[in-house]
N, C-alpha and C positions, 0 to 999 in steps of 0.2 A: 794527605787523608791516607789513613791505614787500609788495606783492602780487607773486605770480608774473607772469612775462612768456610770453606765446605768441607763435610765430614762424611764418610762412607757408614752406611748402617752396619753394625755387627751383624754376622751371619749366625742365624739360629740353626742348632740349638746353642744355648750357652747358659752358662749356671754364674751366679753370683750371691755372695756371702751365705753360700750352703742350700739355695734356694732349689726346689726341682727343674730340671732342665726344661726349657719351654720351647716348642715349635711352633713358628708362625709368620707372617707377614707383616710387614711394617708399612702403615698407611699416613700419608700426608693428609687426607682428607677428613675433617671433623665430623660432616654431614651426618654419617650413619649412626655416631653416638649421640647426637641429639634429634634425631628425627623424631616427629612426633610429640616432642615437648616445647616449652615456651621459646625456648634457644634456637627452634630450626631456622628462622628468618636471618639469625645472626652468624649461622654457618652455611649460608646457600650463595653467597655471592663469589664473582669471580676473584675476591681477592683472600678466600676463606684459608685455613690452615690452622698450624697449632702454633701460637706465637707466644713467647714468654720475655719479659724485659727483666733482664739480670741487671745487676747492679756493680758486678765482679766480671766484665767480659774476659779480661785477660786470663784469668783462672781457668774460667770456662774452658777458653781456647786450649790453655796448657793441658787439662786432663780430659778434654774431649767429651766431659759429663755435664748433664744438669742433676743438682742433688737437693734435697728436703732439707729442712730447717735441723732435723736432728743429726744428719750426716755431716752438715755445716756447723757442727758443734758449737752452737752460740751466736753464730753470724747475724745480726739483727736483719730483719725483713725492714724494708722502708716504708711500706705502705699495704694499706688494703687487708681486709679479713681480720680475725681476731688474734690473740696473741699467739696462740699454740694451736690452732686447728691443722688436722692433718700434716702433721709435721713429716712425713714420710712420701708426700705428694707434691708434683711439681703441679702449678696453676697456671693454665694456658686461656689467652682469648683465641676466639675463632675466625678473627679478620683482622686484617692489616689494619686496616683502619682505626680500629679499637686500640691495637698492639702502639699504634703511633700516637694516638692521644694519650695513652698512659705513657710512653716514653716522653712525651715534651712535658707532662706534669711532673713527672720525677725530676727531671732535669731542672724544672724552673724551680723547683720546692729545694732542691741542693743547692742550687746556688743561690738562693735567699737565704737558707740556713748557714752558709758559708760567708755571707756578705757580701756576695759577690753582685747582686743587683740591689737596688733601693727598695724601700718599703712601698712607693706608689707604683712601682712595676710589678712588685711582687702582689699587689691587690690585684693589678689589672691581668696578671696571669691566671690567680685563682677564679677571678669572674669569668676568663677565657674556657678553662677546663671546666669549670661549673656548668658552664654555658647559662649564667644566670644573669638576667632573668629570661632569655629567651626561650630557652628549652620547654618543649610541651609541658612536661611535668610541671615546671614552676607556674606557666601561664595558668594550667588548671586551677591552680590556688586563687589566682585572681579572679577566673571567670565564675569560680563559686561563689566568692565573695560578691560579685554583682549580682548573682542569682537571690541573695539573701543580704538584704541592705544593713541588717545589723552586724555583718561579719565585716563590714568595710571598715569600720574604726580598727578593728583587731588587726586588718592587715597592714593598714597604715603605721600601727604600732610597732608590728613586726619589723617593717620595713626601716621605720627609724633607729628600732633595736638595732637590726643588722649594722646600719652606718655606725650606731656606738661600737659595736664588736670591732670595727674595721678601722676605729680611730677616725671616722670623717665626721665634720661638721655639717649636720643637714638642716639647720635651721632655717626656714624660710623656702626649704624646697617642696616643692606639691607633692605628697605622696604618691598621686597618681602617675608622677613623671617617674618617679623609682620603678615602674612597672617596665620600663623600658631600658636597655643597655646603655643606651648614649647619654644618659643622665648620670649613671653611674660614672661611666668615662670620665665626662666633663667634669663631675665634681673632684673625682680623683687628681686631673689635670691642674684644677683651679687652686687646690690644695698641695700641689707637689712639694712646693718648699716646706710647708709646715710639716708635710708627712716624713721628708728626710731625716727631720731630728729624732725620728724614733728607728732609725734604721740600721740597728744591731740585727744579726744574724739570728741571735735567739729570739728577739721581739719578733722578726718577721716568720719565724717557723711556728712560735708559740700562736701568733695570730692565724696563720694558715690552719693550723687544728680547731682553732677556736671558731674560726669562719664556717669551715666544714660542719663542725658539730652544731653550730646555729641553724646551719640551712637546713640539715637533717632533721633537728628536731623541731622546727618552726615551719618549715615549708614542704614538709614530706607529704606526698599523695600516695597511700597505701594501693587503691584502685589501681594507678599509673604503674609505680615501680612495682609493684608485686605481680602487676601482669604480664611480665616477660620484658619490660624496658629496662634498657642498661644503665644504671644509675650513673651520674655525671661526676660523681664525687670519689676521690682515692681511699680517703679513712687512715691517713697517716698514724702510725702506732708509737713509733718510736720516740723515745724522748730527745730533745736538742741535742744533749753532747753525745749522744750515739748517732745520731743521724747526720749530724755536719762532719763525720768522719767520712762519709761518703763522696767519691770522686765523681762529677758530672760525665768525666771523660770514659768512665768505666760502665757508665749506663747503654745497654745494647737491648735491640730486639734480635732474639735468636728463634730460631725456627726447630721444630723437631719432627721427628716421625713417631709415630705410636703404634706399638705391637697388638693386633687384633686379636681377642680373647684373651687378653691379660688380666692384670688385677682389675676389679671393679672400679669404675670412676666415680666421681661424684661432680653432680651439677649444682653451679651457685648462681641462678638466675638472675638474682639482683644484681651481681659483679658480672654478669654474662661471662663466665667462667665455668671451665672443665679441669677437674683436679683428675692427673692421673700419677699412678705411683711410679716412682723414681726407676724400677726397674724394668718399666715397660715402654720408657723413653728412649729415643735414639735422638742426638744431636745432628742436624743435617747443615745449618748454616748460622753463622753469628753476623753481625753487623748488618743486619736486613735494614736499616734505617739509611745504610749508605747505597747499598747495592740491590736491594729488591728483593722479594720473596722469592723462592723456588716454585714454578708453576705447580698449582696442586694438580695432581693425577687421580683417578680413582682407588689406586691400589700401588702403593710402592714396595717392588719387591725386594725382600733382603738380599744384601749382597756380599762378598767377599772385600 
């Protein structure tokens, strides 16, 4: 197993691309960046920090830098966000737990797109990272339906519709059972042989996109997700022919320090992310999934 790499934060002042020299200190702690916002709770735990999931860890280690999409000149993002939002910014999660969730989902999706896992295991992976139907947001949909009897038939139709999108035969299954994760797991295992006949990489990846889209459109609870809860969907945007070129071995969690008082950040509450301009980001550790994170200190002094 390859060891992680640590990096020294560059000494301020520094210049890049003709920018005005910047003085300041680098911090590992995201709390002050989101204090007083709906994201505060997600940046207050012992595992807090600035974490990014890269799909090109060897290149990141070679250059010692994280770059936005514009600087990467066409490298396709594997998931999350709209196609060209904030092209000069880096997206960070603010807890290691959230970064590990994203890391596992991207690795699973890549393996599915490359045909390295079967379709049944692809479905199980999607349900796991989406935490469907167990997550509080999804359960709120069912609870609302119980409070309004007229809605129960619509929920049943949506659950049956999800099964169809997934390629499952839910005939004879009580829709009420589909409100529990065990029923989906059992249905997938019972139909594993039939599902494997569909197991091309393209079919698996396109199904991931379709399943997430269906969950977002049919089971979205605005009062919950818009209230600051982290969405449990990735939102893959690349085409399969682009996505399949990724290498699961190149996916890694990296940790950064951020220049205090730098370019204004952008908060993305639904994705529980903070976007920082690439010029204000200093890489401090790669392959965090193997070695763990650097302990978050209140202030990380710039050093030579």
